Each structure stands twice: as C-alpha cells, then as structure tokens.
Steps between C-alpha positions, in 0.01 A plus 500: 500500500642837401509797731172692486303205354201357679531140618312263267241420769381861525193537274513821292189722499425434132501125545299522822231702318462207259505229769275649768171485303563130427526402867192352670342723763510337845170423669505617863243417763445820704396289801842330499752773423815304586847621420529768227586354160851574374466725192514312169788705363721417798410132471579502128842644581548220755406240238745652253770511771458127568499415130803720429715392793390136525451531875249258654158648575531437874829691517369822342603769754197686633726800556488564124132595532359243255303307761586146598614240251174311552299815429689547173465133409125496571446818299701357210279189511184715519606710201608194305160335557326822393691500167680828571828398336336376180298823466809712572698306239226554241471870590873562465517305173210705361673824601826393337318383187311830462826691546664288228761371745441126456720306261316172446784368283694452824221304675559136588245235583633198682274212587768269633406564864208265555395360835498123519179365648571285808876507437464354150519136395731265689822443314567145385808335645797569274636195325863420553729531200773289663548146369487362857459630854792687646700330775443613853769730635417424863593129513 
C-alpha cells in the first residue's frame, strides 16, 4: 500500500452508494430492542479485511471497529443468501458496459471446476504392470 492510499478494506463513497441500496433492510422488533446493529458499511469493511488479510473470522480484532468476526460472517451469509453479490456484479458490469469499458475479447469461460456428487465414483483398483509381485523388503 502506498503512502496516502486507503487500505483495500475501506469502502469508497462511490462504491458504497452502489452497494447500500442492494442490502436487505433488517427487521427489528421494537418490543425486543437488543444490542444496536453494527452499521452495514463497517461490517462490509470487516468482511473485506478478513478476505484481504486471510485472518480467521474469530480473530478479527474488535478494536478495528468492524464488529466481531461472527457479526461479519453472519452478515456476509445474510447478504449472500439475499443475492447481494450477484446483483452488485450485474450492476457493475452494466455500468462498465454502458461506459464502453468492457473488452469481451479478454473474457474467459472455464467449466473445469465441477463439484463431484458424493465424492464421485469409487476408483477401481489399479492393475499391476509388474510381471510378478515384488519381494518383501522386511524379511
């Protein structure tokens, strides 16, 4: 990171203005106020911090002001289930396309990453290519 640059986990205002409307609005029961919810922008910065540094969720320092690691993890799961990342991806692609900044000739589609159902078929025992069994080295 160069001097004067923002860390990559700090969400710039322009990006936040695109993300915030995509986030689900929390439902609060006024009869059960509970602890105040950590603001979404701070939590997003915590998520980006974990993803950027590779630190484990449970070791995210609360002193950074992002909330706990579990708060960030739960919010990430909530936003993922709500389809936030897919909609953000589509929004940003549409913006780049309309600005003429997408070069589709450089796009790559790779379908080689396919999940094997139930660990895939059992492998057959490999046949030996030796003319006879090898001698034991322990006798």
